DRENTORKOL-3810 file (N, C-alpha, C; in nm, 4 decimals):
REM DRENTORKOL-3810
@n.u->5.9079; n.v->1.7062; n.w->0.6845; ca.u->5.8294; ca.v->1.5947; ca.w->0.6358; c.u->5.8873; c.v->1.5520; c.w->0.5013
@n.u->5.9089; n.v->1.4272; n.w->0.4853; ca.u->5.9684; ca.v->1.3782; ca.w->0.3623; c.u->5.8618; c.v->1.3666; c.w->0.2544
@n.u->5.9112; n.v->1.3562; n.w->0.1346; ca.u->5.8214; ca.v->1.3471; ca.w->0.0190; c.u->5.7374; c.v->1.2193; c.w->0.0264
@n.u->5.7959; n.v->1.1121; n.w->0.0715; ca.u->5.7254; ca.v->0.9846; ca.w->0.0843; c.u->5.6119; c.v->0.9951; c.w->0.1870
@n.u->5.6368; n.v->1.0620; n.w->0.2977; ca.u->5.5354; ca.v->1.0817; ca.w->0.4012; c.u->5.4213; c.v->1.1682; c.w->0.3494
@n.u->5.4550; n.v->1.2703; n.w->0.2726; ca.u->5.3537; ca.v->1.3596; ca.w->0.2164; c.u->5.2633; c.v->1.2843; c.w->0.1187
@n.u->5.3231; n.v->1.2007; n.w->0.0340; ca.u->5.2453; ca.v->1.1207; ca.w->-0.0615; c.u->5.1550; c.v->1.0237; c.w->0.0138
@n.u->5.2063; n.v->0.9622; n.w->0.1170; ca.u->5.1276; ca.v->0.8702; ca.w->0.1979; c.u->5.0121; c.v->0.9426; c.w->0.2668
@n.u->5.0360; n.v->1.0623; n.w->0.3164; ca.u->4.9322; ca.v->1.1424; ca.w->0.3816; c.u->4.8236; c.v->1.1821; c.w->0.2809
@n.u->4.8613; n.v->1.2234; n.w->0.1627; ca.u->4.7650; ca.v->1.2612; ca.w->0.0583; c.u->4.6840; c.v->1.1394; c.w->0.0154
@n.u->4.7501; n.v->1.0250; n.w->-0.0029; ca.u->4.6807; ca.v->0.9025; ca.w->-0.0423; c.u->4.5804; c.v->0.8604; c.w->0.0657
@n.u->4.6185; n.v->0.8726; n.w->0.1911; ca.u->4.5283; ca.v->0.8389; ca.w->0.3009; c.u->4.4081; c.v->0.9333; c.w->0.3035
@n.u->4.4335; n.v->1.0629; n.w->0.2828; ca.u->4.3251; ca.v->1.1609; ca.w->0.2810; c.u->4.2295; c.v->1.1321; c.w->0.1661
@n.u->4.2840; n.v->1.1001; n.w->0.0496; ca.u->4.1988; ca.v->1.0675; ca.w->-0.0656; c.u->4.1175; c.v->0.9405; c.w->-0.0398
@n.u->4.1796; n.v->0.8427; n.w->0.0228; ca.u->4.1092; ca.v->0.7194; ca.w->0.0560; c.u->3.9949; c.v->0.7459; c.w->0.1537
@n.u->4.0178; n.v->0.8319; n.w->0.2516; ca.u->3.9126; ca.v->0.8680; ca.w->0.3467; c.u->3.7981; c.v->0.9413; c.w->0.2762
@n.u->3.8310; n.v->1.0298; n.w->0.1836; ca.u->3.7288; ca.v->1.1014; ca.w->0.1078; c.u->3.6451; c.v->1.0035; c.w->0.0259
@n.u->3.7097; n.v->0.9095; n.w->-0.0414; ca.u->3.6383; ca.v->0.8081; ca.w->-0.1201; c.u->3.5494; c.v->0.7248; c.w->-0.0282
@n.u->3.6008; n.v->0.6887; n.w->0.0883; ca.u->3.5234; ca.v->0.6103; ca.w->0.1842; c.u->3.3991; c.v->0.6865; c.w->0.2308
@n.u->3.4144; n.v->0.8139; n.w->0.2621; ca.u->3.3009; ca.v->0.8959; ca.w->0.3061; c.u->3.1959; c.v->0.9041; c.w->0.1956
@n.u->3.2381; n.v->0.9295; n.w->0.0712; ca.u->3.1440; ca.v->0.9369; ca.w->-0.0405; c.u->3.0777; c.v->0.8015; c.w->-0.0659
@n.u->3.1525; n.v->0.6947; n.w->-0.0468; ca.u->3.0965; ca.v->0.5612; ca.w->-0.0651; c.u->2.9887; c.v->0.5326; c.w->0.0387
@n.u->3.0152; n.v->0.5646; n.w->0.1638; ca.u->2.9166; ca.v->0.5448; ca.w->0.2696; c.u->2.7935; c.v->0.6317; c.w->0.2443
@n.u->2.8163; n.v->0.7569; n.w->0.2057; ca.u->2.7036; ca.v->0.8467; ca.w->0.1767; c.u->2.6221; c.v->0.7946; c.w->0.0584
@n.u->2.6899; n.v->0.7458; n.w->-0.0432; ca.u->2.6203; ca.v->0.6906; ca.w->-0.1601; c.u->2.5376; c.v->0.5681; c.w->-0.1240
@n.u->2.5950; n.v->0.4798; n.w->-0.0431; ca.u->2.5212; ca.v->0.3619; ca.w->0.0014; c.u->2.3994; c.v->0.4001; c.w->0.0845
@n.u->2.4135; n.v->0.5015; n.w->0.1678; ca.u->2.3008; ca.v->0.5495; ca.w->0.2469; c.u->2.1908; c.v->0.6030; c.w->0.1563
@n.u->2.2280; n.v->0.6779; n.w->0.0534; ca.u->2.1292; ca.v->0.7321; ca.w->-0.0408; c.u->2.0607; c.v->0.6187; c.w->-0.1167
@n.u->2.1346; n.v->0.5174; n.w->-0.1552; ca.u->2.0748; ca.v->0.4014; ca.w->-0.2222; c.u->1.9774; c.v->0.3287; c.w->-0.1295
@n.u->2.0136; n.v->0.3165; n.w->-0.0025; ca.u->1.9251; ca.v->0.2521; ca.w->0.0946; c.u->1.7960; c.v->0.3305; c.w->0.1102
@n.u->1.8072; n.v->0.4637; n.w->0.1198; ca.u->1.6877; ca.v->0.5473; ca.w->0.1299; c.u->1.6007; c.v->0.5331; c.w->0.0056
@n.u->1.6625; n.v->0.5303; n.w->-0.1104; ca.u->1.5889; ca.v->0.5171; ca.w->-0.2361; c.u->1.5196; c.v->0.3810; c.w->-0.2432
@n.u->1.5885; n.v->0.2760; n.w->-0.2034; ca.u->1.5290; ca.v->0.1420; ca.w->-0.2042; c.u->1.4116; c.v->0.1354; c.w->-0.1074
@n.u->1.4246; n.v->0.1984; n.w->0.0078; ca.u->1.3167; ca.v->0.2015; ca.w->0.1052; c.u->1.1961; c.v->0.2751; c.w->0.0475
@n.u->1.2205; n.v->0.3850; n.w->-0.0199; ca.u->1.1127; ca.v->0.4620; ca.w->-0.0823; c.u->1.0439; c.v->0.3818; c.w->-0.1928
@n.u->1.1219; n.v->0.3123; n.w->-0.2730; ca.u->1.0658; ca.v->0.2308; ca.w->-0.3809; c.u->0.9813; c.v->0.1177; c.w->-0.3223
@n.u->1.0296; n.v->0.0549; n.w->-0.2157; ca.u->0.9535; ca.v->-0.0518; ca.w->-0.1501; c.u->0.8206; c.v->0.0016; c.w->-0.0984
@n.u->0.8233; n.v->0.1191; n.w->-0.0388; ca.u->0.7010; ca.v->0.1803; ca.w->0.0128; c.u->0.6046; c.v->0.2122; c.w->-0.1024
@n.u->0.6559; n.v->0.2607; n.w->-0.2134; ca.u->0.5718; ca.v->0.2913; ca.w->-0.3288; c.u->0.5098; c.v->0.1646; c.w->-0.3869
@n.u->0.5866; n.v->0.0578; n.w->-0.3924; ca.u->0.5346; ca.v->-0.0699; ca.w->-0.4432; c.u->0.4243; c.v->-0.1215; c.w->-0.3512
@n.u->0.4452; n.v->-0.1129; n.w->-0.2205; ca.u->0.3433; ca.v->-0.1578; ca.w->-0.1250; c.u->0.2159; c.v->-0.0746; c.w->-0.1372
@n.u->0.2313; n.v->0.0558; n.w->-0.1548; ca.u->0.1156; ca.v->0.1434; ca.w->-0.1736; c.u->0.0421; c.v->0.1072; c.w->-0.3023
@n.u->0.1166; n.v->0.0803; n.w->-0.4079; ca.u->0.0550; ca.v->0.0416; ca.w->-0.5357; c.u->-0.0244; c.v->-0.0882; c.w->-0.5195
@n.u->0.0344; n.v->-0.1861; n.w->-0.4539; ca.u->-0.0333; ca.v->-0.3150; ca.w->-0.4346; c.u->-0.1595; c.v->-0.2993; c.w->-0.3496
@n.u->-0.1506; n.v->-0.2174; n.w->-0.2458; ca.u->-0.2659; ca.v->-0.1909; ca.w->-0.1606; c.u->-0.3770; c.v->-0.1252; c.w->-0.2432
@n.u->-0.3422; n.v->-0.0205; n.w->-0.3169; ca.u->-0.4404; ca.v->0.0496; ca.w->-0.3998; c.u->-0.5023; c.v->-0.0435; c.w->-0.5032
@n.u->-0.4216; n.v->-0.1314; n.w->-0.5578; ca.u->-0.4703; ca.v->-0.2267; ca.w->-0.6566; c.u->-0.5760; c.v->-0.3190; c.w->-0.5951
@n.u->-0.5511; n.v->-0.3664; n.w->-0.4734; ca.u->-0.6474; ca.v->-0.4536; ca.w->-0.4053; c.u->-0.7759; c.v->-0.3780; c.w->-0.3713
@n.u->-0.7612; n.v->-0.2537; n.w->-0.3241; ca.u->-0.8791; ca.v->-0.1734; ca.w->-0.2909; c.u->-0.9615; c.v->-0.1462; c.w->-0.4163
@n.u->-0.8949; n.v->-0.1117; n.w->-0.5256; ca.u->-0.9666; ca.v->-0.0852; ca.w->-0.6506; c.u->-1.0345; c.v->-0.2111; c.w->-0.7038
@n.u->-0.9680; n.v->-0.3243; n.w->-0.6949; ca.u->-1.0270; ca.v->-0.4496; ca.w->-0.7415; c.u->-1.1529; c.v->-0.4828; c.w->-0.6612
@n.u->-1.1450; n.v->-0.4682; n.w->-0.5291; ca.u->-1.2626; ca.v->-0.4935; ca.w->-0.4471; c.u->-1.3736; c.v->-0.3928; c.w->-0.4786
@n.u->-1.3368; n.v->-0.2672; n.w->-0.4976; ca.u->-1.4359; ca.v->-0.1636; ca.w->-0.5292; c.u->-1.5079; c.v->-0.1960; c.w->-0.6592
@n.u->-1.4335; n.v->-0.2392; n.w->-0.7606; ca.u->-1.4955; ca.v->-0.2777; ca.w->-0.8881; c.u->-1.5907; c.v->-0.3959; c.w->-0.8672
@n.u->-1.5462; n.v->-0.4932; n.w->-0.7881; ca.u->-1.6320; ca.v->-0.6084; ca.w->-0.7600; c.u->-1.7577; c.v->-0.5647; c.w->-0.6864
@n.u->-1.7417; n.v->-0.4778; n.w->-0.5886; ca.u->-1.8543; ca.v->-0.4303; ca.w->-0.5084; c.u->-1.9566; c.v->-0.3583; c.w->-0.5961
@n.u->-1.9087; n.v->-0.2723; n.w->-0.6828; ca.u->-1.9992; ca.v->-0.2001; ca.w->-0.7727; c.u->-2.0667; c.v->-0.2980; c.w->-0.8683
@n.u->-1.9876; n.v->-0.3844; n.w->-0.9305; ca.u->-2.0416; ca.v->-0.4751; ca.w->-1.0306; c.u->-2.1324; c.v->-0.5831; c.w->-0.9754
@n.u->-2.0957; n.v->-0.6389; n.w->-0.8605; ca.u->-2.1699; ca.v->-0.7528; ca.w->-0.8072; c.u->-2.2786; c.v->-0.7151; c.w->-0.7072
@n.u->-2.2638; n.v->-0.5985; n.w->-0.6433; ca.u->-2.3608; ca.v->-0.5602; ca.w->-0.5408; c.u->-2.4460; c.v->-0.4427; c.w->-0.5866
@n.u->-2.3817; n.v->-0.3315; n.w->-0.6159; ca.u->-2.4582; ca.v->-0.2106; ca.w->-0.6485; c.u->-2.5354; c.v->-0.2233; c.w->-0.7798
@n.u->-2.4827; n.v->-0.2980; n.w->-0.8748; ca.u->-2.5502; ca.v->-0.3147; ca.w->-1.0030; c.u->-2.6341; c.v->-0.4424; c.w->-1.0101
@n.u->-2.6404; n.v->-0.5155; n.w->-0.9015; ca.u->-2.7134; ca.v->-0.6427; ca.w->-0.9006; c.u->-2.8627; c.v->-0.6179; c.w->-0.9195
@n.u->-2.9247; n.v->-0.7016; n.w->-0.9999; ca.u->-3.0694; ca.v->-0.6914; ca.w->-1.0220; c.u->-3.1482; c.v->-0.7587; c.w->-0.9110
@n.u->-3.0875; n.v->-0.8524; n.w->-0.8463; ca.u->-3.1558; ca.v->-0.9249; ca.w->-0.7390; c.u->-3.0583; c.v->-0.9519; c.w->-0.6267
@n.u->-3.0793; n.v->-1.0655; n.w->-0.5623; ca.u->-2.9924; ca.v->-1.1053; ca.w->-0.4525; c.u->-2.8555; c.v->-1.1464; c.w->-0.5067
@n.u->-2.7511; n.v->-1.1169; n.w->-0.4302; ca.u->-2.6149; ca.v->-1.1522; ca.w->-0.4681; c.u->-2.5943; c.v->-1.3002; c.w->-0.4391
@n.u->-2.5404; n.v->-1.3724; n.w->-0.5373; ca.u->-2.5218; ca.v->-1.5171; ca.w->-0.5228; c.u->-2.4187; c.v->-1.5496; c.w->-0.4155
@n.u->-2.4259; n.v->-1.6742; n.w->-0.3676; ca.u->-2.3302; ca.v->-1.7200; ca.w->-0.2665; c.u->-2.1876; c.v->-1.7108; c.w->-0.3193
@n.u->-2.1657; n.v->-1.7514; n.w->-0.4445; ca.u->-2.0314; ca.v->-1.7467; ca.w->-0.5044; c.u->-1.9788; c.v->-1.6035; c.w->-0.5081
@n.u->-2.0638; n.v->-1.5080; n.w->-0.5441; ca.u->-2.0213; ca.v->-1.3683; ca.w->-0.5498; c.u->-1.9954; c.v->-1.3124; c.w->-0.4097
@n.u->-2.0786; n.v->-1.3511; n.w->-0.3139; ca.u->-2.0548; ca.v->-1.3066; ca.w->-0.1756; c.u->-1.9221; c.v->-1.3614; c.w->-0.1239
@n.u->-1.8928; n.v->-1.4859; n.w->-0.1563; ca.u->-1.7663; ca.v->-1.5471; ca.w->-0.1154; c.u->-1.6473; c.v->-1.4772; c.w->-0.1819
@n.u->-1.6607; n.v->-1.4471; n.w->-0.3102; ca.u->-1.5535; ca.v->-1.3758; ca.w->-0.3820; c.u->-1.5306; c.v->-1.2381; c.w->-0.3209
@n.u->-1.6379; n.v->-1.1690; n.w->-0.2872; ca.u->-1.6261; ca.v->-1.0369; ca.w->-0.2237; c.u->-1.5608; c.v->-1.0484; c.w->-0.0864
@n.u->-1.6010; n.v->-1.1473; n.w->-0.0099; ca.u->-1.5432; ca.v->-1.1680; ca.w->0.1238; c.u->-1.3930; c.v->-1.1963; c.w->0.1148
@n.u->-1.3540; n.v->-1.2797; n.w->0.0210; ca.u->-1.2116; ca.v->-1.3102; ca.w->0.0025; c.u->-1.1349; c.v->-1.1864; c.w->-0.0431
@n.u->-1.1942; n.v->-1.1094; n.w->-0.1314; ca.u->-1.1268; ca.v->-0.9890; ca.w->-0.1824; c.u->-1.1095; c.v->-0.8846; c.w->-0.0724
@n.u->-1.2109; n.v->-0.8664; n.w->0.0107; ca.u->-1.1999; ca.v->-0.7664; ca.w->0.1174; c.u->-1.0978; c.v->-0.8100; c.w->0.2218
@n.u->-1.0896; n.v->-0.9391; n.w->0.2481; ca.u->-0.9892; ca.v->-0.9878; ca.w->0.3443; c.u->-0.8477; c.v->-0.9779; c.w->0.2878
@n.u->-0.8339; n.v->-0.9899; n.w->0.1566; ca.u->-0.7021; ca.v->-0.9801; ca.w->0.0921; c.u->-0.6437; c.v->-0.8395; c.w->0.1033
@n.u->-0.7294; n.v->-0.7408; n.w->0.1219; ca.u->-0.6810; ca.v->-0.6032; ca.w->0.1372; c.u->-0.6013; c.v->-0.5881; c.w->0.2662
@n.u->-0.6421; n.v->-0.6626; n.w->0.3692; ca.u->-0.5761; ca.v->-0.6590; ca.w->0.5001; c.u->-0.5807; c.v->-0.5200; c.w->0.5632
@n.u->-0.7003; n.v->-0.4612; n.w->0.5595; ca.u->-0.7230; ca.v->-0.3309; ca.w->0.6217; c.u->-0.8416; c.v->-0.3469; c.w->0.7166
@n.u->-0.8150; n.v->-0.3298; n.w->0.8452; ca.u->-0.9160; ca.v->-0.3544; ca.w->0.9475; c.u->-1.0379; c.v->-0.2645; c.w->0.9312
@n.u->-1.0180; n.v->-0.1376; n.w->0.8985; ca.u->-1.1325; ca.v->-0.0467; ca.w->0.8877; c.u->-1.2230; c.v->-0.0839; c.w->0.7697
@n.u->-1.1640; n.v->-0.1279; n.w->0.6592; ca.u->-1.2445; ca.v->-0.1703; ca.w->0.5443; c.u->-1.3205; c.v->-0.2982; c.w->0.5793
@n.u->-1.2529; n.v->-0.3919; n.w->0.6443; ca.u->-1.3178; ca.v->-0.5165; ca.w->0.6837; c.u->-1.4338; c.v->-0.4900; c.w->0.7800
@n.u->-1.4128; n.v->-0.4016; n.w->0.8771; ca.u->-1.5194; ca.v->-0.3695; ca.w->0.9722; c.u->-1.6398; c.v->-0.3057; c.w->0.9023
@n.u->-1.6127; n.v->-0.2148; n.w->0.8071; ca.u->-1.7237; ca.v->-0.1511; ca.w->0.7350; c.u->-1.7945; c.v->-0.2530; c.w->0.6458
@n.u->-1.7195; n.v->-0.3439; n.w->0.5871; ca.u->-1.7794; ca.v->-0.4506; ca.w->0.5068; c.u->-1.8727; c.v->-0.5350; c.w->0.5946
@n.u->-1.8282; n.v->-0.5676; n.w->0.7138; ca.u->-1.9100; ca.v->-0.6469; ca.w->0.8047; c.u->-2.0350; c.v->-0.5709; c.w->0.8485
@n.u->-2.0229; n.v->-0.4398; n.w->0.8689; ca.u->-2.1411; ca.v->-0.3588; ca.w->0.8993; c.u->-2.2404; c.v->-0.3663; c.w->0.7837
@n.u->-2.1879; n.v->-0.3576; n.w->0.6629; ca.u->-2.2741; ca.v->-0.3642; ca.w->0.5447; c.u->-2.3434; c.v->-0.5001; c.w->0.5350
@n.u->-2.2675; n.v->-0.6068; n.w->0.5519; ca.u->-2.3260; ca.v->-0.7406; ca.w->0.5346; c.u->-2.4240; c.v->-0.7762; c.w->0.6458
@n.u->-2.4101; n.v->-0.7134; n.w->0.7621; ca.u->-2.4995; ca.v->-0.7433; ca.w->0.8748; c.u->-2.6107; c.v->-0.6402; c.w->0.8904
@n.u->-2.6156; n.v->-0.5419; n.w->0.8014; ca.u->-2.7126; ca.v->-0.4334; ca.w->0.8142; c.u->-2.8546; c.v->-0.4824; c.w->0.7870
@n.u->-2.9472; n.v->-0.4188; n.w->0.8551; ca.u->-3.0886; ca.v->-0.4479; ca.w->0.8298; c.u->-3.1287; c.v->-0.3850; c.w->0.6970
@n.u->-3.2478; n.v->-0.4197; n.w->0.6507; ca.u->-3.2958; ca.v->-0.3646; ca.w->0.5233; c.u->-3.3003; c.v->-0.2123; c.w->0.5251
@n.u->-3.3269; n.v->-0.1540; n.w->0.6422; ca.u->-3.3342; ca.v->-0.0082; ca.w->0.6537; c.u->-3.1963; c.v->0.0568; c.w->0.6511
@n.u->-3.0944; n.v->-0.0144; n.w->0.6940; ca.u->-2.9598; ca.v->0.0431; ca.w->0.7054; c.u->-2.8670; c.v->0.0055; c.w->0.5909
@n.u->-2.9035; n.v->-0.0907; n.w->0.5080; ca.u->-2.8115; ca.v->-0.1451; ca.w->0.4081; c.u->-2.7653; c.v->-0.0380; c.w->0.3088
@n.u->-2.8540; n.v->0.0506; n.w->0.2678; ca.u->-2.8144; ca.v->0.1549; ca.w->0.1724; c.u->-2.7124; c.v->0.2499; c.w->0.2347
@n.u->-2.7367; n.v->0.2889; n.w->0.3599; ca.u->-2.6442; ca.v->0.3778; ca.w->0.4306; c.u->-2.5068; c.v->0.3125; c.w->0.4464
@n.u->-2.5055; n.v->0.1851; n.w->0.4840; ca.u->-2.3788; ca.v->0.1142; ca.w->0.5046; c.u->-2.3052; c.v->0.0911; c.w->0.3724
@n.u->-2.3801; n.v->0.0700; n.w->0.2653; ca.u->-2.3173; ca.v->0.0564; ca.w->0.1330; c.u->-2.2494; c.v->0.1869; c.w->0.0934
@n.u->-2.3162; n.v->0.2977; n.w->0.1167; ca.u->-2.2570; ca.v->0.4297; ca.w->0.0860; c.u->-2.1331; c.v->0.4541; c.w->0.1715
@n.u->-2.1423; n.v->0.4172; n.w->0.3004; ca.u->-2.0268; ca.v->0.4337; ca.w->0.3902; c.u->-1.9082; c.v->0.3499; c.w->0.3434
@n.u->-1.9363; n.v->0.2272; n.w->0.3016; ca.u->-1.8299; ca.v->0.1399; ca.w->0.2521; c.u->-1.7678; c.v->0.1969; c.w->0.1255
@n.u->-1.8509; n.v->0.2389; n.w->0.0336; ca.u->-1.8000; ca.v->0.2937; ca.w->-0.0922; c.u->-1.7152; c.v->0.4185; c.w->-0.0667
@n.u->-1.7604; n.v->0.5068; n.w->0.0211; ca.u->-1.6838; ca.v->0.6274; ca.w->0.0547; c.u->-1.5508; c.v->0.5913; c.w->0.1194
@n.u->-1.5527; n.v->0.4944; n.w->0.2104; ca.u->-1.4293; ca.v->0.4516; ca.w->0.2761; c.u->-1.3294; c.v->0.3960; c.w->0.1744
@n.u->-1.3783; n.v->0.3160; n.w->0.0812; ca.u->-1.2901; ca.v->0.2604; ca.w->-0.0214; c.u->-1.2249; c.v->0.3716; c.w->-0.1035
@n.u->-1.3036; n.v->0.4696; n.w->-0.1409; ca.u->-1.2480; ca.v->0.5821; ca.w->-0.2177; c.u->-1.1472; c.v->0.6612; c.w->-0.1345
@n.u->-1.1770; n.v->0.6796; n.w->-0.0071; ca.u->-1.0856; ca.v->0.7550; ca.w->0.0813; c.u->-0.9541; c.v->0.6819; c.w->0.1026
@n.u->-0.9577; n.v->0.5491; n.w->0.1005; ca.u->-0.8373; ca.v->0.4690; ca.w->0.1289; c.u->-0.7382; c.v->0.4682; c.w->0.0120
@n.u->-0.7846; n.v->0.4930; n.w->-0.1076; ca.u->-0.6957; ca.v->0.4892; ca.w->-0.2239; c.u->-0.5977; c.v->0.6054; c.w->-0.2151
@n.u->-0.4685; n.v->0.5719; n.w->-0.2262; ca.u->-0.3595; ca.v->0.6703; ca.w->-0.2239; c.u->-0.3528; c.v->0.7501; c.w->-0.0959
@n.u->-0.3834; n.v->0.6886; n.w->0.0128; ca.u->-0.3788; ca.v->0.7568; ca.w->0.1421; c.u->-0.2390; c.v->0.7879; c.w->0.1830
END
């Protein structure tokens, strides 16, 4: 084997090694970006759940009387913005509950909201 062939073989081997590390590095970056995206989505979801929970406590649980139409509309919009079917269904159970069931459904909704945070 000539010296020129040996240098060419070593250069090719080094190029292949760099290529393998480059592909592996790109894969690790992709995994990291995917993880960051998932964390951001979880943060946004938790933020919406917490915002609705604060509204629910402030506008419903602490209400001295009947909840105004504007506040009910704000709560409805906030719960729909969460885009979680189980929370929406429990909210609907609460809003449609009879006077005897409303306290139970409010507790169920509040517990569900707490359970959903950081799931």
